[in-house]
Structure formats: C-alpha cells, structure tokens
C-alpha positions in Angstrom: -15.2 11.3 -5.9 -13.9 8.0 -7.2 -13.9 8.6 -10.9 -10.7 7.9 -12.9 -12.0 9.5 -16.1 -13.9 12.5 -17.3 -17.4 11.0 -16.7 -18.7 10.9 -13.2 -21.2 8.1 -12.6 -23.5 7.6 -9.6 -21.3 4.8 -8.2 -18.4 7.3 -8.1 -20.2 9.4 -5.6 -20.7 6.7 -3.0 -19.4 7.6 0.5 -16.7 5.3 1.8 -18.8 4.4 4.9 -21.6 3.2 2.6 -19.3 0.7 0.9 -19.0 -2.8 2.3 -15.9 -3.3 4.4 -13.2 -5.3 2.8 -11.7 -7.9 5.0 -8.1 -8.9 5.4 -9.0 -12.3 4.1 -10.4 -10.8 0.8 -7.2 -8.7 0.5 -5.1 -11.8 1.0 -7.2 -13.7 -1.6 -6.6 -10.9 -4.1 -2.9 -11.2 -3.6 -3.1 -15.0 -4.3 -4.7 -14.3 -7.6 -1.6 -12.3 -8.8 1.4 -13.9 -10.4 4.0 -14.8 -7.7 6.4 -11.9 -8.2 3.6 -9.4 -8.4 2.0 -10.7 -5.1 5.4 -10.5 -3.3 5.9 -6.9 -4.5 2.3 -6.0 -3.5 2.8 -7.5 -0.1 6.1 -5.7 0.4 4.5 -2.4 -0.8 1.7 -2.8 1.7 4.0 -3.7 4.7 6.5 -0.9 4.0 3.7 1.7 3.5 2.1 0.7 6.7 5.4 0.7 8.6 6.2 4.2 7.3 2.7 5.4 8.3 3.0 3.9 11.8 6.5 5.5 12.2 5.2 8.9 10.9 7.7 8.7 8.0 10.8 7.8 10.0 12.6 5.3 7.8 14.9 4.3 10.7 11.9 3.4 12.8 10.0 1.8 9.9 13.1 -0.4 9.2 13.2 -1.4 12.8 9.5 -2.3 12.8 10.0 -4.4 9.7 13.1 -6.1 11.1 15.3 -5.0 8.1 18.4 -2.8 7.7 17.6 0.8 6.9 19.7 0.5 3.6 17.4 -2.3 2.5 14.4 -0.2 3.2 15.7 2.6 1.1 16.3 0.2 -1.8 12.8 -1.3 -1.5 11.2 2.1 -1.4 12.9 3.1 -4.6 12.3 -0.3 -6.3 8.6 -0.4 -5.4 7.9 3.2 -6.3 7.0 4.3 -2.8 9.3 7.4 -3.0 6.6 9.9 -4.0 4.0 8.3 -1.6 6.3 8.4 1.5 7.1 12.1 0.9 3.4 13.0 0.7 
C-alpha cells in the first residue's frame, strides 16, 4: 500500500510493476528543479545510500566506492539523516 494517510484510495493499491518506470533522466530533471543546496544534498543522499547498499552496509567499503575518507562518510551519514536507514 502506498497511502500516507488514513484513507486508502485505488491509486494506493497499484502494484509497482504496473507503474511506468522512471528513468534516470527524469530523476536527474527532478533534482534540477530543487534549490541548489537541496539538489546537492539529495544527490549525496542517493549516492551514499547506493554505496552502502552495494557494500552491504560496510562503511569502509562504501567510502572506498565513493572515493572519500571513512570519517567524511560518517559525517555525511549523520548530516543527511541516513543513520536510521543504514541500520535498517
């Protein structure tokens, strides 16, 4: 279910496979519509979350994949609010 509130509407019951696929280009365009600092944070959040997923939660490996120092990765995780997500 995709409902954020108490009321469930038919569009909240759509299967993911029935939804049109979003392209990387449309994701990029969405970032361009944000204010600059928000688009940079959104991009960092996406890249770090992806690196953590690919490294199966290993921050050392994720930092290596991103080409940054592990300490910087820890700071970014905290700043961007990824702490709870990466522990899930």
